[in-house]
N, C-alpha and C positions, 0 to 999 in steps of 0.2 A: 503493499500499500504506500510505498514511498515514491510512487509515479508522480511526476510532475504534471499538472494539467497541461493539455495540449494548447499550443498557440492559437490565437483566434483564426489566423490565415490557414493553419493546418486543418482546424476543425471545419472552416468554412469550405475548404476545397473537399474534404472528406463528404460532408453533407451534400454538397452540390453533385458530386459523383454518385453517392449513394441513391439520391433522388432519381438520377437518370437511369441507374441499373434497376431499381424497382419499377420504373415507369416503362421500361423498354418492352416487357411483354404485352403490355396493353396497347401497343401500336399496331396489333393485328398480325403481326408476323410471328412465325413459330420457329425460327431457325435456331434458337437457343433453348436448351432444356431448362424446365422450371427449377430443377434441382440447383442450378447455379444460384438462383435468386433465394431459395430457401436457405442456403448456407448463410447468406448475409442476414436474413431475417433472425436466425437462430443466435447470431453474434451481437444482436442489439443489446441484449440484456448485460453485457460486459464490454461494450465497444470502447470506452475511454482508455482503459489500461492497454488495450491492444490496438489502439488507433493507428500508430504508425505502421505496424505489420498488416493491419487491415486495409489501409490506404494502398499498400502495394497490391495486395489481392484485388481491390476495387479497381485500380488501374489496369490490371490483367483483365478483369470482367469487361471494362470499358473497351480494351483492345478486341475482345471477343465480339462486342457488340458492333464495334467499327467494321471488323471483319465480315460479320454476318449481314450487315447492311451495305457492303460495298457494291453489290450488283443493283441496288434499289434505283429506280428512275428519279429524276428530278422532282417529278411530282410527288413520289412517295417520300422523298427526303423533306420537301416543303410541308407536306401534311404531317409528318412526324415532328418537324420543328415546331409547327403551329400547335399541335396537340401538347407538346412538352412545354412550350412557352406559356400557354394557357393555365398550365398547373404550376408555374413558377419554377420550372425545371430546366437546367442547362440544356441546350439544343444539341442535337446530333451534328449539325453543321460546325458548331462551336468546338465540340469535341474532336471532330475531324481535323479542324484547323490546328488545335493543340497537338494532336498526334502526329500531323504532318510536320509541325514546327520541331517536336521532339526528335523525329528521324533526321531532320536537317541538322540539328545539334549533335547527334550521334556521328553523322558524317563528318561534320566539321572537326570534331576532336578526335575521330579515328579510332574510338574504342567504346565498348559498352560498359556502362557503370554499374549495372546490377541485373538481377534476374529479370525484373519487370521489362527493362529495355531489351534484354536478350529475347524474350518472348515476342516483344512487338516486332522487333527485326526478323525473327524466325517466321512470324505470320505474314510479314510482308514478303519474305523470300518464297514462302510456300504458296502465295496468291499470284499467279501469272497476270491477273488482270489489274493488280495494283499499279497505280500510275507513278512508277519510278523509271528513271532512264536506265539504259543498259549499263552505263558507267557506274550509277548509284547502286544498282542491283549487285554488280560485281564487288563494289566497296563493301556494301552491307555483308555479302557472303564472306569476304575476307575477314571483316571485323567480327562476325558471328563465330567464325571458325577459331579465331584467336581467343575469343571469350570462352568458347568450349574447352579449349586447352588450358588457359589460365584465367579462370573467372576472378573478377575484382569484386571483393566483398565491401560494401559500403553500408551494410545494414538495411538496405531497402529491399534486398531479395530474401529468399526463403531458405531455411536449412543450411547444412554444411556441405551439401553435395554439389557437383557441377551439373549443368543442364545435361551434359552427356550421360551422367549417371542415373538420372531419373527416368 
């Protein structure tokens, strides 16, 4: 019980992402299993002490939502954004923008900083329809392979094993 309370910024970010994850199934698409969302519901009773770890998990769930919605038409994205905005929830378009910005930061620094970033990059590499250039895809593949061999542990990832060991 010696946990310090989370910063307002960290809590705000967590709550914004959580709202999106819980609202995603209501958008009328069934690409993700409801069990993903049940896990987050079960965590609510003891969220604060686990906030930093849960935020990393939430970001992974956001990555899953972005991947699941990659093939949606512009009209479907606009409708989803509208439904989310009406509920006061961060929009899919905003999260896609953030996700894209994160990938550019990874490319700029030339390395993956934690497991969350690794799985985002891995998802981009697995999805041939993802809008990254051939050069960016090659760089991301090189960066991901380097992380698999020598993972960086910044505390934002999970466990002590490497992605290749999971």
